[in-house]
N, C-alpha and C positions, 0 to 999 in steps of 0.2 A: 504494499499500498504505500508505503512511504516512497519507495522508488519510483512507483506509478506519479505519484503528486510531485516528486523532484523533475520527473520527466514532463509534465505538464506546465510546471514554473518555467522549464528552460524553452519550452514551446513558446510560452507568453513573451518571454524575453527577448526570443530570436524574433519572434513576430514584431515586437514593439521596435526592436532595432531595426528590423527590415523595413518597418514603415517609415520609421523617422530616416532611415537611409535614402529611401527612396524620395521621400519628401524634400530632403536635403539636396538630392541631384537634380529634382525638378526645379527647385530654386535656384541653384547652379546655373541649369541649362537656361533659364528666363534670364538671369543675370548676365550670362554670357551672351545671349542674343541681343539684349538691351545695350552691352557694351560694344558689339560688335556693329549694330545699327549706328549708335552714337559715334563709333569710329568711323564709320563710313560716311557719315552726315559731315565729320571733322574734315576728312580727306576730300569730300567733295568742296566743302566750304574753302580750304587752302587751295585747292586746285583753281577755284577762281580767282584767288588773292594772287595773282601773278605779279601785281604791283604791291610792293609792302606798304603798311599807311605810314605816311610821312608830313612833315610840316617842313615847306620851304619859305625862305624869307628873301625878299629882294629889295634892291634900292631904286627909286625911279629917278630917272636923271631928265633933265631938260636944258639943252644948250650947254652940254657939260656939267650942271650944276644938280647936285641931289636935291630933290624938291618933296620927297615923300617916300612912302614905304609900301612894299605888298606882300602879302601871305597867301601862299597856296597850300591847301591841306586835303588829304585825304583819310577817312575814317571808314571802318568795315562794320555794318551793322547787322543785325541778325538776317536770317531767310536770303543769303546771298544777295544781299542789298548792301550800298555803299552811300556816303555822302560826300561829295566832291565840293569844296569851297575855294573862293577866292575873293580877297578884299584888299582895297587901297586907301591910302591916307595921303593926302597931297596937300602941301601949303606952298604957294609960289606967290611972294609979295602979298597983295590982298586977296589972292585968289585961293578958296579952299575946294577941295573934292574929296568927299570920303564915299566909296562904295563897297558893296558888298553883295555877293552873288553865290548861290548854292544850288546845287542838283542833287536830287535822290535818284539813284539810278539802281536798276537791278542788273545782275551781271551774271552771265551763264557762257561758258564756253569763249570765254575772251570777246562776247559781245555785249556791248552796254546798251540799255534800253532806258531811256529816260522815264521817270515818274512823277517827279515833282520838282518845278523850278522857281527861284524866287530872287528878285534882284531889287536892291534899293540904292538911290543916289541923293545925297544930301550935300550943301556947301552953295558956293556962287552959283546964281542962277536958278532955275526951276527945280523944285525936287521931283524925282520920279520914282515909283516903284512899281513892280508887276509880281504876281503870283498866279502861277499856271499849274493844273493838274492832267498828266495825260495817261489815257488807258488805250495802249497801244493795240490790244487785243481785240478791244470792241470798237476802234476807229473813232474815238472820241476824246475831245480835249475841254478842260474847263479853265475859264478865267475867273479864279477864286475870288478877285476884287472885285467884278461885276456881277458874281455869282451867275454867269451864263454858260451854257454847254454847248458845244458845236460838234457837228459831224465831219469827219475829215477821214480822207483815205492816206494813211500814212504809208510812205515808201519803206522799202526795205533799209534797215540800218538809218532810222530816224535818231536825230540827237536832238538835244537842245543847245541854247547857246554857250553851255558850260561844259555839258557831258561831251561834247565832241574833242574837246582837249583831251579828255582822259581816254576815249576811244583810239584817237590818234596816237597816243603814246602807246597804246596796246599793240596798235598796228605795226608802229617803227619796231618794237621789240619782237614782233612775232617775224616780221618780214623786213630786215634792215636794208635789204637791196632796193626796196620799192621808191619809185621815183614820183609817182603821181598820186594823190589822195583826193577824193571827192567825198564831202559829207552833206546829206540833206539835212538842214537845221530849220527847225521851227523857230520862228521869231516871236517878239512880245505882242507882236499883233496877230498871231495866229497863221500867219503866211510861211511858205516853205521856201528857202533858197539853199543852192548848193554853194557849198564852201569849197574853194579848190586851193590846194596846196601842191607846189611844185619843188622837186629838188633843185638846190641852188648852189652846190659845192660844200666844201668841209674847209674848217679852219680852226687854228689854234686861239683861242680866246685866254685873255688876262681879266680876270673878273675879282670882285672883293671876296669872292670863295676861295680864288686860286686859279692856277692854270688848268684848262681842260680842253681836249680836244671835241669839237662839235660837228655835226651836220646842220647845214643852213637850208631852210626850206623858205620858199615865197609865196605870199597872196597878193594877188593885185585886183582890185575892184576898180575897172575903167571909169564905169560911171561917176564913182565918186573921185576920182584922181587919187586913190589912197593904195598904198603898198604897205604890206606887213611882212618884215622878216622875222622869222622865229628860229632858235640854236637849240639844238637838244644834244645831250651827252651821252653817248652809248656806255661809257663807263658809270655813269648814275641811272642806269635802267632808263636811258632816253627822257629823264627830266630835261624840262623846259629850263635853261639857264639864261637865256638872254632874248629880249624881245625889242623889236625895234619897229617905227610906225611914223609914216611921212605922208602928209596929204597935199598936193598941189606942189610937189617937191619942197615942202617947208616940215621940218622936224616936228612932229606931236609930242613924241616920248620916247625913253627907252628903258628898260628894265634889265637890271643885272642881278645874278644870282649872289647872295649874302651867305646863306647857310643852308643846309638841309639835314635834318634829324630823321632817323627811323623810329617812328612811334610803335608802341606795342600794340599788339592784335586785340581788338575789343572782343 
């Protein structure tokens, strides 16, 4: 009788141990699946973060004199989104000009899609501000200030007035030998125009940041008699390091890179 009771106790213990072991293994499997899923999402997120988050600071120059500063910044958000921003602060004699521009984008397979664009300008002259929201999949755009939504047929690779800067950098990184770039850009009135950049050579630049080798691209708007030159440094993942703009043969401004820091991933 004692041996039989002991046998029953052992069976109960074994059964309890087996049940707990199975429960532990099931829990372990769930944890492993969840971890793998989170890892896959993390890998996908990092794959979309070809350009590391950064803060770049510039000196703005007019007629060889520094007249202001500019900051360009990239921050990554959740769900393969990012915030790309640019702001300037200029003071020249009695003239002041403060501008801020930001673009919330989605990023997948090195393709930038604009979601939300915001712009404001304050200073000498009339203040301006715009705020737009884009739903590319539904071909709708909304002027958030006027609370008006419009139907629009978005072309492939549509960009806003700031997001195309980021797409351009990705394109340079993916295909350094490309010489001609065209970006359909939706403006602050809702109209779409092609922004065209053409390869214009290479040169070594002496900047406040230091000496860098850069490629130079040119954009010309004939009807406005405006020419823009932009320099990008391959050694800095094709970061914009210098910008020069002239209108009607007269210099408007120049921006030169002061510093750049790699920010931590959000």
